[in-house]
C-alpha positions in Angstrom: 16.6 -14.1 -12.2 18.9 -13.1 -9.3 21.0 -15.9 -7.8 21.1 -14.3 -4.3 17.4 -14.0 -3.9 16.4 -17.2 -5.7 13.0 -17.4 -7.3 10.6 -14.6 -8.4 8.7 -14.7 -5.1 11.8 -13.6 -3.1 12.7 -11.0 -5.7 9.3 -9.5 -5.6 9.3 -9.4 -1.8 12.7 -7.8 -1.7 11.7 -5.1 -4.2 8.4 -4.4 -2.4 10.0 -4.2 1.0 13.1 -2.1 0.2 11.5 0.0 -2.6 8.5 0.9 -0.5 6.2 -0.2 -3.3 3.8 -2.9 -4.1 2.5 -4.7 -7.1 -0.9 -4.6 -5.7 -3.3 -2.2 -7.5 -5.8 -0.7 -5.1 -8.0 0.4 -7.9 -8.4 -2.9 -9.7 -7.2 -5.5 -7.2 -4.6 -6.9 -9.7 -1.6 -8.4 -8.0 -3.2 -8.2 -4.6 -3.8 -10.9 -2.0 -7.4 -11.4 -0.7 -6.4 -9.6 2.5 -5.1 -6.6 0.5 -8.3 -6.5 -1.7 -10.5 -6.5 1.4 -8.4 -3.7 3.0 -8.5 -1.6 -0.1 -12.3 -2.0 -0.5 -12.7 -1.0 3.2 -10.7 2.2 2.7 -12.2 3.2 -0.7 -15.4 3.9 1.2 -13.7 6.3 3.6 -12.9 9.9 3.0 -9.4 11.4 2.3 -9.2 12.8 5.9 -9.5 9.3 7.3 -7.0 7.9 4.8 -4.5 10.7 5.7 -4.9 9.9 9.5 -4.3 6.2 8.9 -1.2 6.9 6.8 0.2 9.1 9.6 -0.6 6.4 12.2 1.0 3.6 10.1 4.1 5.7 9.3 4.6 6.2 13.1 4.3 2.4 13.6 6.6 1.6 10.8 9.8 2.6 12.7 9.0 0.5 15.8 10.3 -3.0 16.6 7.9 -5.7 15.4 7.7 -9.1 13.9 8.6 -9.3 10.2 5.1 -10.3 9.1 3.6 -7.3 10.9 6.1 -5.0 9.3 5.3 -6.4 5.9 1.5 -5.9 6.5 2.1 -2.3 7.5 4.1 -1.7 4.3 1.3 -3.3 2.2 -1.3 -1.2 3.9 0.7 2.0 3.4 1.2 1.2 -0.3 -2.6 0.7 -0.7 -3.5 3.9 1.2 -0.9 6.0 -0.7 -2.5 4.8 -4.0 -5.9 5.8 -2.6 -4.4 9.2 -1.6 -3.1 9.8 -5.2 -6.4 8.7 -6.7 -8.3 11.1 -4.4 -5.9 14.0 -5.2 -6.3 13.3 -9.0 -10.1 13.2 -8.6 -10.0 16.5 -6.7 -7.8 18.1 -9.3 -10.1 17.1 -12.1 -13.1 18.6 -10.1 -11.1 21.8 -9.6 -10.5 22.1 -13.3 -14.2 22.1 -14.0 
């Protein structure tokens, strides 16, 4: 692995933070922490309008000064919500085709 970042844990954190991505799958819960799974389940039950509002709110918060742990949690939530947005858009597109 990379000498600068050390073990896999640090490499994964670096990629997730700077790549704006996550290994957490909102659909299956694979690669997610318990906190992320709970958050995904909570938002799966809500509509796309609510999800879009939350993404907007979190995007605004992302640029503000905060503790690193909070910034990481915001990035994790955004990654989950964006997956849910894509899933909802795909579902809507398949309905439109019918």
